C-alpha positions in Angstrom: -21.8 -27.1 -12.6 -19.0 -28.4 -10.5 -17.7 -31.9 -10.9 -19.9 -34.1 -8.0 -21.0 -37.4 -7.2 -24.2 -36.0 -5.8 -22.1 -37.0 -2.4 -22.3 -33.8 -1.2 -26.2 -33.2 -1.7 -26.0 -35.8 0.4 -23.9 -34.4 2.5 -26.5 -31.4 2.5 -29.8 -33.5 2.8 -28.3 -35.2 6.2 -27.0 -32.9 8.2 -29.8 -30.3 7.4 -32.6 -33.2 7.6 -30.9 -33.5 11.1 -31.1 -30.3 12.3 -34.8 -30.6 11.2 -35.6 -33.5 13.0 -32.7 -34.4 15.4 -32.1 -37.9 16.1 -30.0 -40.5 14.2 -32.5 -41.9 11.4 -30.8 -40.9 8.1 -33.9 -41.7 6.3 -35.5 -39.2 8.4 -33.5 -36.6 7.4 -33.1 -37.4 4.2 -37.3 -37.1 4.0 -37.5 -33.8 5.9 -35.0 -32.2 3.7 -36.2 -32.9 1.0 -39.9 -31.9 2.4 -38.2 -28.3 2.6 -37.1 -28.5 -0.7 -40.3 -29.1 -1.8 -41.8 -26.3 0.4 -39.5 -23.7 -0.9 -40.4 -24.7 -4.3 -43.9 -23.8 -3.4 -42.8 -20.5 -1.9 -40.8 -19.8 -5.4 -43.8 -20.3 -7.1 -42.5 -23.3 -8.6 -46.5 -24.7 -9.3 -45.2 -27.7 -11.3 -42.0 -29.0 -9.6 -42.1 -32.0 -6.6 -38.7 -32.8 -5.4 -37.8 -36.5 -4.9 -34.3 -36.5 -4.1 -31.6 -33.9 -3.1 -29.2 -34.3 -6.2 -31.2 -34.1 -9.2 -30.4 -37.7 -10.8 -33.3 -39.6 -12.6 -36.4 -40.2 -10.6 -40.2 -41.0 -11.6 -41.1 -38.9 -8.6 -39.2 -35.8 -9.4 -40.9 -33.9 -11.9 -40.6 -30.0 -13.0 -41.2 -27.3 -16.5 -39.3 -25.8 -18.0 -41.4 -22.9 -17.2 -40.4 -23.6 -13.9 -36.5 -24.5 -14.2 -36.5 -21.0 -16.1 -38.1 -18.9 -13.4 -35.6 -20.8 -10.9 -32.5 -19.6 -12.5 -33.6 -15.8 -12.6 -34.2 -16.0 -8.4 -30.9 -17.6 -8.4 -29.4 -15.3 -10.7 -30.0 -12.4 -8.5 -27.9 -14.0 -6.1 -24.0 -12.8 -6.4 -23.1 -15.9 -4.6 -24.6 -18.0 -7.2 -23.3 -15.3 -10.0 -19.9 -15.7 -8.9 -20.2 -19.5 -8.8 -21.3 -19.9 -12.6 -18.6 -17.9 -14.0 -16.2 -19.9 -13.1 
């Protein structure tokens, strides 16, 4: 959607991970954020999706299906801010 070197996704993961687990261990922050991503995938009904990083670059541990991606897109399109961003 927007140009990125994935630095924004990493910073968000570190910041939110710090909120979740505290301390200064950046790897623990990263793991906590990814764990939350996976919990939310389950809550959203994405039964065949597993995240291994916050930015979506290829990783042998990440997986999803076209059906799960379509479900997530439908969920996201209900959000006004998301629709505004993708319209740009």
